[in-house]
C-alpha positions in Angstrom: 44.1 36.7 -4.6 40.3 35.8 -5.5 41.2 32.2 -6.0 42.6 32.3 -2.1 39.7 33.8 -0.6 37.3 31.2 -2.3 39.3 28.7 -1.0 39.5 30.0 1.9 35.4 30.0 2.4 35.0 26.7 1.2 37.2 25.6 4.1 35.1 27.5 6.3 31.6 26.5 4.7 32.5 22.7 4.3 31.8 21.4 7.8 28.1 23.5 7.4 27.5 21.9 4.1 28.4 18.1 5.2 25.8 19.2 8.5 23.0 19.8 5.2 23.3 16.7 4.2 19.7 14.4 4.8 21.9 12.0 6.7 23.2 14.6 9.1 19.3 15.8 9.3 18.0 12.4 9.9 20.3 11.5 12.4 19.2 14.6 14.7 15.3 13.6 14.0 15.3 12.7 17.6 16.0 16.2 19.0 13.3 17.2 21.5 11.4 14.0 21.6 8.4 13.5 24.2 6.3 10.2 24.6 7.3 8.7 21.2 6.7 12.1 19.5 9.0 14.0 17.2 9.6 17.5 16.5 9.0 18.3 12.7 12.4 20.5 12.0 14.9 18.2 11.3 13.0 15.4 9.9 11.9 18.1 7.4 15.2 19.3 6.6 16.2 15.9 6.4 13.3 14.8 3.3 14.5 18.4 1.7 18.2 17.4 1.6 17.0 14.1 0.4 14.9 15.1 -2.5 18.0 17.2 -3.6 20.4 13.7 -3.3 17.7 12.2 -5.4 17.5 14.2 -8.2 20.7 14.2 -8.5 20.8 10.2 -9.3 17.2 9.3 -9.8 17.8 5.8 -10.0 19.7 5.5 -7.4 17.3 3.0 -5.3 19.1 3.4 -2.2 18.6 7.4 -2.3 15.4 6.8 -3.0 15.1 4.9 0.2 16.2 7.2 2.3 13.8 9.6 1.1 11.2 6.9 1.7 12.3 6.0 5.2 12.7 10.1 6.3 8.8 10.7 5.1 7.6 7.6 6.9 9.2 9.2 10.0 7.3 12.4 9.5 4.1 11.0 8.7 4.0 7.9 11.6 6.2 10.0 14.5 5.7 13.9 14.2 1.7 13.8 15.5 0.9 14.4 12.1 -3.0 14.4 11.8 -4.2 12.0 9.5 -4.4 14.5 6.8 -1.1 15.2 7.0 -0.1 11.5 7.4 -2.4 10.4 4.2 -0.7 13.3 2.5 3.1 12.7 3.6 3.3 9.4 3.0 0.9 9.2 -0.3 4.1 10.9 -1.3 6.2 8.6 0.1 3.9 5.9 -1.9 4.5 8.0 -5.2 8.2 7.6 -5.1 8.4 4.5 -4.7 5.8 4.0 -7.7 8.3 6.0 -9.9 11.6 3.6 -8.3 9.4 0.5 -9.1 8.8 1.8 -12.7 12.7 2.1 -12.9 13.0 -1.3 -12.1 10.6 -2.3 -14.5 12.3 -1.0 -17.3 16.0 -2.0 -15.9 15.1 -5.5 -15.7 12.0 -6.1 -17.8 9.4 -7.0 -14.8 6.3 -6.6 -15.4 5.1 -6.8 -12.0 5.5 -8.0 -8.7 3.8 -11.0 -8.4 6.0 -13.4 -8.8 8.2 -11.9 -5.7 10.7 -14.8 -5.7 11.6 -14.0 -9.1 12.1 -10.0 -8.9 14.1 -10.9 -5.8 16.3 -12.9 -8.1 17.1 -10.4 -10.1 17.1 -7.7 -7.7 19.4 -9.8 -5.3 22.6 -7.7 -6.4 21.1 -4.2 -6.7 22.3 -1.7 -4.2 19.7 -0.5 -1.5 17.2 -2.5 -3.2 16.2 -4.2 0.2 15.9 -0.8 1.9 13.4 0.3 -1.0 11.4 -2.7 -1.0 10.9 -2.2 2.6 9.8 1.3 3.2 8.0 1.1 0.3 5.5 -1.7 2.0 5.7 0.5 4.8 5.3 3.6 3.1 2.0 1.9 1.7 0.9 0.9 4.7 0.8 4.1 6.8 -0.9 5.6 4.0 -3.6 2.6 4.2 -4.1 3.3 7.8 -4.3 7.0 6.9 -6.7 6.8 3.4 -8.7 3.9 5.2 -8.0 0.5 5.6 -11.1 -1.4 3.5 -10.7 1.6 0.4 -6.7 1.1 0.3 -7.7 -2.7 0.2 -9.8 -2.2 -2.8 -7.2 -0.1 -5.2 -4.8 -3.1 -4.3 -2.5 -1.4 -1.4 -2.5 -4.8 0.9 -1.1 -6.8 -2.5 1.1 -4.1 -3.3 2.6 -3.9 0.7 2.4 -8.0 0.3 4.9 -8.1 -2.2 7.2 -5.4 -1.4 7.3 -6.8 2.3 7.9 -10.8 0.6 10.4 -9.1 -1.9 12.2 -7.2 1.0 12.6 -10.6 3.4 13.6 -12.7 -0.1 16.5 -10.3 -0.4 17.4 -10.5 3.5 15.3 -11.9 5.9 17.3 -10.0 8.6 17.3 -6.7 7.1 15.7 -4.0 9.1 15.2 -6.0 12.4 13.5 -8.5 10.3 11.4 -5.6 8.7 10.5 -7.8 5.8 8.2 -10.3 8.3 7.2 -7.6 10.3 5.4 -5.8 7.6 3.6 -9.4 5.9 3.1 -10.5 9.2 1.0 -6.9 10.2 -0.1 -6.9 7.1 -2.2 -10.9 7.5 -3.4 -9.2 10.9 -4.6 -5.8 9.9 -5.6 -6.6 6.2 -9.6 -6.6 6.5 -11.6 -9.8 4.6 -12.8 -8.6 1.0 -13.7 -11.7 -0.6 -11.5 -12.3 -4.1 -9.2 -9.4 -3.0 -7.5 -10.4 0.2 -8.9 -13.3 1.0 -4.5 -14.9 1.8 -4.8 -13.1 4.8 -4.6 -14.5 7.7 -3.7 -14.3 11.5 -1.7 -18.1 11.2 0.2 -16.3 8.4 0.6 -13.4 10.8 1.9 -15.9 13.4 4.1 -17.6 11.6 5.7 -14.1 10.2 6.1 -12.4 13.5 7.4 -14.9 15.5 10.2 -15.4 13.5 10.6 -11.1 13.6 11.1 -11.4 17.1 13.2 -14.5 16.8 15.8 -12.6 14.0 15.0 -8.9 15.3 15.1 -9.7 19.2 16.1 -6.0 20.3 13.3 -4.2 18.2 10.4 -3.5 20.5 7.9 -3.1 17.6 8.3 -6.8 16.5 6.5 -7.7 20.0 4.0 -4.9 20.0 2.6 -7.1 16.6 3.3 -10.3 17.4 1.8 -9.9 21.2 -1.6 -8.0 19.6 -2.1 -10.6 16.8 -1.5 -13.2 20.1 -4.1 -11.1 22.0 -6.9 -11.2 19.2 -6.2 -15.4 18.5 -7.0 -15.5 22.4 -3.8 -16.8 23.3 -3.3 -14.1 26.8 -0.8 -16.1 28.6 1.6 -16.1 25.6 0.6 -12.5 24.5 1.5 -11.3 28.2 5.0 -13.2 27.9 6.0 -11.7 24.5 5.0 -7.8 25.3 6.3 -8.0 28.8 9.7 -8.9 27.0 9.2 -6.2 24.4 8.4 -3.8 27.4 11.7 -4.6 29.5 13.8 -3.6 25.8 15.7 -0.2 26.6 15.2 2.1 23.6 17.7 1.9 21.5 19.5 5.6 20.8 19.5 5.5 17.4 15.9 4.3 17.3 14.9 6.4 20.2 11.8 7.7 19.0 10.5 4.6 16.8 11.5 2.3 20.3 9.7 4.6 22.7 6.5 4.6 20.3 6.5 1.0 20.2 6.9 0.1 23.9 4.2 3.1 24.4 2.0 0.8 22.3 2.8 -2.6 24.0 2.1 -1.0 27.3 -0.7 -0.1 26.3 -2.1 -3.9 25.3 -0.2 -4.8 28.7 -3.0 -2.6 30.6 -6.0 -4.4 28.8 -4.6 -7.8 29.6 -5.1 -7.2 33.5 
């Protein structure tokens, strides 16, 4: 009888247990979203669940990337204060550092200064593309909260460049051309510091962001970033055309919060062109 009751309990509890997975909570992150800002409840549950899941398999880049993605969303799209963003994205950055240390140990790599070599070693590693994409994105969001200049002096810009480049070398179409988006935005937003970020240029930004629009035409963030750098270059007619295309995109249900936020930023830029 006890065995029967135990099985009966597990049978009824199973749906609830499934609903508590990180993926299930992450899929609910848009619930209650208004104007590109999502409530924290679901994403906090996702982070908690992904943290537990990563502990069961700490060497998994797929599980590590899932947690980092959730932390990025929490820091970027829940109305977090600058101080909160620094803490949340700093936690994601640290999780990325642990993952990179594991990669060094497993592959014999000592750094990522040669992205081509790193990509060649990691091309068959499950989750590697997502891991490096979210690593670059998290460091970038952390740098905005920490301060661009200070973050660049501490090596953040180089770390973002390496992770973004590895991402696009592994799969340039992944995350709606996320590698190109990360590298392009980095070139545009990185402050010029002699001997540290002299490689950054709007020319490179435009090249990568144009490619992002080409490979990820459904993602309004690509148009936002590309239009932004075109405006800075004084190419207002081109910027207007790019931004109008982005503004006309429908927010994708699976990316509802992210796309709503990007489209709002596009409209803000278009208002400046009038």
